[in-house]
N, C-alpha and C positions, 0 to 999 in steps of 0.2 A: 354723141352716141358712139358706142363701140362699133367698129367696122371690121369685117373679116376675122371675127373671132377674137379681136383685141379689145382693149378698153378705151382706145382713142386718145387723141391729143388733149382733150379737155380734162380727162381723168388724170393724165400724166402731170398736168399743171397742178391739179388739186393734190395729188400725191406728193409732189415736190414741196408744195406749200406746207403740207402736214409734216413732212420729214424735217424741214428746217426749223419749224416752231417746236416740234417735239425734241429735237436735239438741243435747242436753246434752253428748253425747260429742264431737261435732264442735266445739262451742263451746270445749271445753277441750282441743282437739287439741294434743298435745305439751306439755301443762301440766306433767306430772311431770318430763320432761327439763329444761324451763325452770326449774322449781323447783330441780332438782339443780344447775344452772349458776348461777342468779342468787342463790339463798339459801344453798346448801351449798358453792358455788364448787368443784365437782368438775371434773375434766378430761375429755377426749374418751373415754378408756378407760372411765371409770365410766358416762358417758352411753351408750356402746355396750352396756355390760353391762346397764344398766337396760332398754334396748330388747330385747335378746336373751334375757336371763335370765328376765324375767317371762313372755315368750312361750313359751320352751322348757319351763321348769319348770311353768308353768301347764298347758300342753298335756299333759305327762307325768302330772301329778296328776289330770287330768280323765279319764284312760283308764278307770278303774273306774266312773266315774259314768254312762257310757252304759247299761250293763246295769242299774244301779241306778234310773235314770230310767225305763227302758222300761216297767216294770209298776207305776208309780205315777201318780196323777192329775197331769196336766201343769200345770194352772193353779197349784196350790199350789207346785210346783217353780219355776215361772216367778216367782211372787211372792217366794218365798224368795230366789232368786238376785238379784232386783232389790234386796231389802233388804240382802243381803250386800254387793253392790256399793256401795250407799249408805253402809252402816256403814264399810266399808273406806276409802272416799274421805273420809268425815268425819274420820277420824283425822288426816289431813294438816293441815287448818286448825286443828284442836284442838292438835296438837303444835306447830304453828308459833306459835300464840298463847301457848303455855306455854314457848316457846323450847326445845323438846325434840325438834324434827324432826331426823332422821338419815337417812343414805343407806340403811342396812339397812331402815329402815321403808319407804322408797320402793320398795325391791326387794320387800318383803313385800306391800305394797299392789298393786303391779303384778302379782304372781303370783296373789293372791286374785281380782283383777278378771278376769284371763285365765281362771282356772278357772270362775268364775261365768259369763263370756261363753259359753264352750263349752257348759256345762250348760244355760244358758238357750236357746241356739240349738237344741240337740237337743230339748228339751222343746217349744219353740215350733213347730218343724217338724212334730212329731208332732201337736200340737194343731191346726195349720192343716189337716193332712190329714183330721182328724176333723170339722173345722168347715165346710170349704168343699167343695162337690161337685166331682168331678173335672173337669166341663166348665167350671168357673169358676176352676180353679187358675192358669191362665196370667194371667188378669185380676188375681187376688189377688196373685200374685208380681210382676206388673208394677207394681202400686201400691206394694208394698214397695220395689221397685227405684227407682221414681221418687222416693220419699221419701228413700232413701239419697242419691241424687245432689243432691236439693234441699238437704238438710242439709249435704252436703259442700260445696256451692257457697256457702251462706250462713254456715255455722257458723264456719269458720276465720277469715274476715275480721272478723266481729263479735267472735269470741273474741280475735283479735289486738288489736282496739281496746279490749276490756274488760281484757285483760292490761296494755296500756299505761296505762290509767286507774287500775285497781285492783290490778294484780298478778296473777300466775298462781294464787295460792292462792284468790282469789275465784272464778275459773272452775272450780276443782275443787269448790268448794262448790255452784256452780250445777249441775255434773254430778251430784253426789250427790243434789241435790233432784230432778233429772229422773228418776232411778231410783225415787224415792219416788212421784212422780206416775205413772210407768209401772205400779208395783205397784197403785196405786189404780185405774188404768184397767182392768187385767186383772181385778181383783176385781169391778169394775162390770159385767163381762160377765154375771155371774149364772148361774142355772141350776145343776143338779147334774151334775157330770161323773162318769160311771161309772168304777169302778176297772177298769183294763185287766187282762186275764188272758192268759197265753200260750196259743196254739192247740195242742191236743193231738189226736192221732188218736183215733177213737172207742174203740179197744181199750185205750188207755192210761188209767190212773187219773186222776181230776180233778186239775188243777194246783192247787197251793196258792194262797191268795189273794194273798200277796206272796212270790214265789219268793226263796229265799236266793241271795245272790251267790256264785258259785263262780269259782275262778281260770280254769277252762275257758271261762267266759262272756266274759272280757275281749276276746278277739279275734273275737267273733261278728260285729261290724260289718265288720271287714276281710274275714272269710271270705265274708260275703254279697256284698260289693262285688266281690271278686276272682273269685267263681264266676259272677257275672252277665255274660253276653257283651256287654251294652251298657254297663252301669255301669262295668265294669273299664276300658275305654279312656277313657271320659269322666272317671273318677276320676284316672287317670294324666295325662290332658291338662290338666285344670283345676288340679291340684296343681302341675304343672310350669310352666304358663303363669303362674299367679299368683305363683309364686316368682321367675320370670324377670322379671316386671314389677316386683315389689316390691324385689328385691335391689339393683338399681342406684339406687333412689330416693334414699338418702342421698348418693350420689355426684353426683346432679344438683344438690344444694345446694352442694357443693364446686365443681362446674364453673361453675354459673351465678352464684352469689354470690361465691365465693372467687376464681375465676379470670377470669371474664368481666365482673365488676363490676356485675351487676344488683343493684338495691336489693331489700331484703327484700319491700317492697310489690309490686315488679314480679314477683318470684318467686311470691308468693301469688296475684297476678292471673293469672299464666300457667297456674295449675292450677285456679283457681276458675271462670273463664269457661267453659272446655271442659266443665264439669259439665253445662252445658245439653245436651250430647250425650247424657248419661244419661237426661235427661227425654225427649228425642226417641226414643231407642232403646227405652225401656221402654213408651212409648205405641205404638210401631210393632210390638212383639213379638206382641201378640195378633192384629193384623190380618195380619201376615206368616204366622203359624201357620195362621190360617183359610184363607189363600190357597194356601200352598205346603206345609204340613205341618211337623210338628215336626222331622223328620229333616233336611230340606233347610235349614231355618232354622239349625239347630245347625251343620251342615257349613259353610254359607256364612259365617255370623257368626263361628263359631269360627276359620275360616281367615283372614278379614279382620282380626280383632283381633290376630293374630300378625304382621301385616305392618307395623304402624305404629311400634312402639318403636325400630326401627333408625334412624329419622329423627332421634331425639334425639342421636345421636352426631355430627350435623352442625350443632349449635347454634353460632351465632356471636354476637359482641357486637352491641349496639345493637337498634333496633326490628325489624330483619329477623329476628334471633335470637329475639326475644320472639314474633313472629308465627309463626315455625316451630314453636315449642313449643306454642302454642295450637292450631295446625292439627293437629299430630300427636296431641296429647292429645284434641282434639275427635273425631277419627276413631276413636281407640282406645276412648274412653269410649262413643261411640255404639254401636260394635259390642258392647261389654260390656253395655250397656243392653239390647240385643236378646237377647244370648246368655243372660244370667244368669236371667231369669224362666223361659225355656223349659227351661234346665238344671234349675232347682229343681223345675219341674213334672214333668219326666220322672223325676227322681230320686224324687219322692214317689209317682208313679203306679206305678213299677216296684218299690217297696219295700212289703212287707206292713205293715199297721198295727202288728203286734207286733214289728217290727224297725226302725222309723223312728228312734227315739232312738239305738240302737246304731250304726246306719249313719251318721247325721249326726255323732255324736261321733267316730267313726273318721275321717270325712272332715275335720272341723275340726281334730282333733289332728294328722293327717298334714300338712294344709296349713300349720298354724302352725309345726310343727317344721321343715318344709322351708323355709319363709320365713326362719326364724331361722338355719338352717344356711347357706342360700344368701347371706343378707345378710353373714354373717361371711366367707364365702368370697370374695364380690365385694369386700369391703373389703381383703382380702389381695391380690387380683388388682390392685386399683387402686394399692395401695402398691408392688407390684412393677413395674407398668407405669404407666398414667395413668388418671384417672377416665374420660376419653373412650374409651380402649381398653376398659375394663371395661364401659362402657355399650354400646359397639358389639358386644362379645362376647355380651352378653345378647340384643341384638336379632337377631344372626345365629342364635343357638340357637333363638330363638322361631320362626324361619321353618320349622323342622323339626317343630314341635309339631302342626300339622294332620294329620300322619301317624298320630297317636294317636286321631283322631276316628273314631267308628264309621262304617262304610260301608254296612252293611246292617241292616235291622230284625230284631230278635230279640224275639219277643213276651214280655211279662212273664209271670212264673210264675203262671199261672192267672188273669191279668187282661188287659185291653186298655187302650190309651191312649185319651184322649178323641177323637183324630182317626182312629182305626183305620178307621171306616166312611166317613169323609168324604174321606180321602186314601188311595186304594188303592195308591199308589206305596210302594216299600220305605222304611222309616224308619231312618235310620242312628242320647247325653248326657254339676254344679258340682262 
């Protein structure tokens, strides 16, 4: 637990574990597609299938894991998922060394990693809720967000250099090692984690130590989200916004590199430098919440983040086009850096401890499936029209997403948010 206003030794170990695995992942960014192209010599159809299939199948397979994770100790689940990701990724360099690497293997590895990602996220969210006091959740989530943008800024350029020197298989090996270090960091947290049990009314018989997974348990996360008057609009907003931001991303490669003639290093620079906005936003989030309250910060940052992507439809060639991309991405990422830690905090404070894993699993599964579907749809739209038209369509649709943000506070079921007594104004939440 946090002591003396700090987040405590246990959180520092968890934060370090997250940092090392996030850096490994960003260092090997797009390594599997690059291996598919450079080693297996596949075409664009197979590369698209690798991106979409692993995401979609992994999300579908992860659906029953939310209820399964809910009533198990979270640290062993997190360590297991780190080891699963490490083992899956290690099969790639091993198969490459033995000249046995195949495209179906890359699809399988992508799927296994996607399942483990979702399961780890669900378990880690529940663990953070039990580890960090409610009044420090914004600070803790802000540190995770800052780490995400730091690794996003540094990882791909360094990974690109490593790929150029040693090949993409080596970066996969580094990524696998990062998950091993993450598992070691989580284990170093120490202490004995109590086994969670479901809450039951006093008149009901005691719940079993490890409840059996039933088919009816699978939609529990979605049921809770959709019945909560604040989580429901935030869920719909975040899923739609993330999909509309991510779906046109492959088209930006075609537009900038293929049509406008930007060099790959310029493309990487255009998206690496604006990650500084994520650091700025994540540092500001706690101060903004303390001054204006969670609801107002969510409404303003959530609205502003929807206004930027339309600018990407106006990219031109040359330095002016590069500067435009950087400005748009910096504004977008700064708003996301403010919004995400507050969103994560509100989601945790509104969700009972015995429902966090199911809720986060439902959230992640829906988000990944929506991104996969929208990415495929935007690819078809670009084929029928042009990449620029498809990017502009996504930007225009984003302008309507603030309508899904909550406008009024609805008190959590039997709980209060950390700012309820400090911010008497109505609070209107990833």
